[in-house]
C-alpha positions as a LaTeX table, in Angstrom:
\begin{tabular}{lrrr}
\hline
Residue & $x$ (\AA) & $y$ (\AA) & $z$ (\AA) \\
\hline
Met1 & $-3.51$ & $-7.49$ & $-7.22$ \\
Thr2 & $-3.62$ & $-4.34$ & $-9.32$ \\
Leu3 & $-2.41$ & $-1.01$ & $-8.00$ \\
Lys4 & $-3.98$ & 2.25 & $-9.13$ \\
Ala5 & $-2.04$ & 4.35 & $-11.61$ \\
Ala6 & 0.16 & 7.10 & $-10.17$ \\
Val7 & $-2.10$ & 9.79 & $-11.64$ \\
Glu8 & $-5.74$ & 9.30 & $-12.60$ \\
Gly9 & $-7.09$ & 12.79 & $-13.18$ \\
Thr10 & $-5.78$ & 16.12 & $-11.95$ \\
Gly11 & $-4.74$ & 17.21 & $-8.47$ \\
Pro12 & $-3.43$ & 15.34 & $-5.44$ \\
Glu13 & $-6.88$ & 13.95 & $-4.56$ \\
Asn14 & $-6.72$ & 11.79 & $-7.71$ \\
Asn15 & $-3.19$ & 10.45 & $-7.16$ \\
Ala16 & $-2.28$ & 7.04 & $-5.74$ \\
Tyr17 & 1.00 & 5.52 & $-4.64$ \\
Ala18 & 2.23 & 2.70 & $-2.44$ \\
Leu19 & 5.28 & 1.44 & $-0.54$ \\
Val20 & 6.06 & $-2.29$ & $-0.57$ \\
Asp21 & 7.87 & $-3.85$ & 2.40 \\
Leu22 & 9.27 & $-7.40$ & 2.48 \\
Leu23 & 9.03 & $-8.51$ & 6.10 \\
Pro24 & 10.51 & $-11.44$ & 8.04 \\
Gly25 & 8.56 & $-14.67$ & 7.74 \\
Asp26 & 7.88 & $-14.24$ & 4.01 \\
Ala27 & 5.30 & $-11.50$ & 4.59 \\
Ile28 & 4.62 & $-8.69$ & 2.15 \\
Arg29 & 3.06 & $-5.42$ & 3.24 \\
Val30 & 1.80 & $-2.78$ & 0.79 \\
Thr31 & 1.06 & 0.57 & 2.41 \\
Gly32 & $-1.22$ & 2.61 & 0.19 \\
Phe33 & $-1.51$ & 6.38 & 0.17 \\
Arg34 & $-4.18$ & 8.73 & $-1.14$ \\
Arg35 & $-6.44$ & 6.54 & $-3.35$ \\
Glu36 & $-4.53$ & 3.26 & $-2.87$ \\
Arg37 & $-5.51$ & 0.73 & $-0.19$ \\
Asp38 & $-3.24$ & $-1.23$ & 2.17 \\
His39 & $-2.64$ & $-4.95$ & 1.50 \\
Arg40 & $-0.88$ & $-7.76$ & 3.42 \\
Trp41 & 0.17 & $-11.30$ & 2.47 \\
Gly42 & 2.08 & $-14.06$ & 4.15 \\
Gly43 & 3.21 & $-14.56$ & 7.73 \\
Pro44 & 1.84 & $-12.79$ & 10.76 \\
Val45 & 2.37 & $-9.03$ & 10.61 \\
Lys46 & 2.33 & $-7.52$ & 14.09 \\
Glu47 & 3.34 & $-4.01$ & 13.09 \\
Ser48 & 0.87 & $-1.17$ & 12.66 \\
Val49 & 0.56 & 0.08 & 9.08 \\
Gly50 & $-0.48$ & 3.58 & 10.14 \\
Pro51 & $-2.93$ & 6.03 & 8.59 \\
Thr52 & $-3.39$ & 6.34 & 4.86 \\
\hline
\end{tabular}
């Protein structure tokens, strides 16, 4: 997986960032903001990621 660069262009609408959570059951959750998408790997994830 490749994440977008922190800044690609000018202004907030061109920014991208993400939070990575290591969850029980060997699951990984990436919550993307602005221009970055959400991703999930591993065990069952029953939590809601929320809006991006």
